N, C-alpha and C positions, 0 to 999 in steps of 0.2 A: 239800332240801323240797320245789322246783318239781316234780324228777322223781318223786316217791311223788304229789306230788297229781293230777298229768297222769295218771300211770298209775292212779290210783282212778278218774278219770274218765272213763279211757277203758275200764275196766273196766265202771262203770256204765252206761255209753252203750252197749256190747255186749251187757249183760245186760237194759237197756232193749228194744234192738231184738229179742233173742231173746222177751223176755216178750210183744211185741207179735205178731210171728207166731205164739208158742204160742196166743195167745189168738184168730188168726183160723184156724189149723188145729191141730189136737193135733199133738204130735210130742215123745216121748220124749227125743230129741235135745236139742231145744229146752229141754224141763225140766230136763235134769241139766246144759246149758249155763247155763241163768239162774241155778240154783245154786251153777256153780265161779265164773263171771264176778263174780255179788255176793259170795261170800265173800272171794274175792280181791280186789276192790275194797276191802270192808269192811277187810280184814288190812292193805291199803297205806294206807288211809286213817288207821287207828288209826295207824300208823307216823308218817305226817305229821301229826298231832294232838300227838304224844308228842314228835317233834322240833323242833315251834314251840314246846311248853312249855319244854324244854330251853334251845330258843336265847333266848327271852324272860324265862323265870323265871317267868312267869304263866299262868292256865290260858286257852288261846287263844281267848277271845271277845270280846276287848277291840274289834276292827276289825269291819265289817260281813262284810268276805270272812272273819273267823276265826269268826265269828257264824253266819253262813250254813252254813258248813262245818262247824261243830260241830253245828249242829241237824241238816244230813244225815245225820253219822255216828250221832247218835241216834235217827233212824229207821230207819235199817238196822239199828241195834241189836236198838231192839224189834220190826221185822219179823221178825228171826231167831229172836226169842224167841218170837213167837206162831207162827211156823211150826213150831217143834220142840213146841210145847205143844198145837197145835191141827192141825196137818197141813192147812192151809186152801187147797184147789185153787186156781190162778191169782191167789193174793195179791197174786203179785209182779207180774203184769200190771198190777194196780191201785194199786201202790205205787211200783213202780221208776221209772216214768216222772216222776212227781214227785222224786223222789231225784234223776234226772238233771238235771232243769230248776234244781232248787235249787242242785246243785253245779255246774253252767254259769253259774246267777246268780254264786255265789263266784267263779267262776275270771275272769270279768271285772271284779271288782273290785280296788281297790288291794292287794297283796300283802304291802307293807313290813312290818315288825314295828316297831312304835314303844314307846317308854319309857311304862309305865302311869301314869297321873293318881295322882297321892299321894291322892286319894279313892278309888280304885278298888284301893289295896294293904291289903287286907284279907282273914283268912281267911273272912268273908262272900262274896265273889265266888266262891270256890268253892261254897260250899254253896248260896247262891240262885240262882248261872246253872246250875248242873246239875240242881236240882231245877227251875227252869222249862224248860229245854231237853227234858230225858226225859220230862217231864210234856206238854209240848206235840207231842213225837214220837208217844207214845202216842195223843192225841189225832188226830194225823195218820194212824196206821195207822187209826182208826176211822173217819176220813172213806174210805180205802179199801174197807173193811168194809162200809161204809154204802153206796157206789156198788153193789158186788157185789150188796147186799141189794135195792137197786131195781131191778136189770137181773134178777134171778133172779124175784122178784114180778112184775114184767113178763111174764116167760115163762109162768109159773104161769096167771096171770089171761086170757093170750090164748090158753091152753093150745095153746102152741106149745113141746110138751114133745121139742125134739131139740136139735141142735148145743149150744151152751152150758148149757143146761138140765141134762144129765147130768154137766157138767165141774164146775160151779160147786157149792160147797155148799149145804147144805139150807137153808130161810129160818131153821129154828131153830138152825142152828150160827153162821150171819151174825148173826142178834141177839144171839145170847150171846156171840161173839167181840167185836162191836160194845160191848155194855154191859160187858164186863170191862176192855177197855181205857180206857172213861171213868171207870172206877170204879178205874184206875191213873193215867190221867191226872189227874183233877180234886184227887184228895189230893196229889198232887205239886203242881201247880197252886197248891193253897191253900199249900202250906208254903212254896212260893216268894214268895207275896204276904207271908207273916208276915215269912221272913226277911229281904225286902227293908224291909220298915216296920222292923224292928229296927235295920238297916244304915242307915237313914236318920236314927233316933231317935239312933243313935251318933253320926253325921257334922253334921245339922244342928238336932238337938234337938228332932224333930218324926218321929212315924212317917208322915206323910200331907201331901202338899205340892201335891197337885193338877195334880201332872205330867202332860202328853198322855200319856205311856207308862201311868203309874200308872192313870189313869182308861179307859184303853180295855183293861186287863188284869183292870182289877175289872169292866167289863162283858162281857167274855169269861168270866170268873169265874162270873158272876151267871147268863149263859146257859147255861153248863153247870150249876151248881145249879139252875135251873129243869127242866133235862131229865131231871136224877136224880131231883129232886122228883116231877115228873109222872110219872115211871114207877115209882116205888115207891109212889105214893098214888094215882094215876088210873089206875094201869096202862099208861100208854104204853109201846108197846113197836114193835118191828117198823119199817113204814115211817116212823111219825111221827119215832121216834128215827132210823133211818138220813136222813132230809132234814135233821134237826135236828143230827147229828154232821157233816153236809157243810157246811151253812150256819155251823157254831160253827167249824170249820177256816178257813173263808174269814177270819173275823173274827181268828183266829188270826193268818195271814198279813197282816192290814194292821195290826195291833199290832206284827208284827216288821219288815215292810220298809217299810209305808205310814207310819206313825207318825215314823220315823226318818227317812225320806225328804222328807216333806211337812210335818211341824210341827215348832216347837220344843219340845225336851224335855231334860232332866238326864240322861236314858239316852241320850243320844245317842252313838255309838261314836266312838272315838279318830280 
């Protein structure tokens, strides 16, 4: 398992370096290398997740190391789906650096496999955590698309129609990708909260405990609910959505890492 994790980390690192180089100067070789190393990293990473699942007997999300690793894996999965569907040029340059940082963060956390807490021994673990991680991964990639939108918009407004302007997708495409990712991530996040509440009721007899993780998850959910509502009713799109999707992902990162590291929570990892 150590070997597969380190190989995945190394592959993501190489893909990240190539993505930065490709952002600085267009290169067909770099573009091809990004796809190859990101795919190799994803395949080996998938193997690592499967091996930990077999070794532990449960979905490998019980420790902070496992959770950060699985979150990274989910982001790469969404990244490849969006690349296949939309062919968003340079998306890897705005997503893979974050992927590597998350994977690197996971690498410095304790990796030992510990017995699962009796409370977590439930089929809800699979449903709730997969919905949460994949939903948040979609919103992470939306953040990348949002940053791309803001850069492209700056090129358009400054009338510097050279360099990155010709390599980045149009504002319309980036806005659509951002919106589609939010419409994928938000429903999954909604289902994650619902399944979490049902799980809580089965264990403690209450759907809501005002736990720190629950509160900040709800705040994040409300934030994206407002974003979608404003887009559908008030016509918010483009720059506003791009900025909000970036801010929303910062809230997700705080809920994911900050709450567990800084606050008391029943959602603490093993």
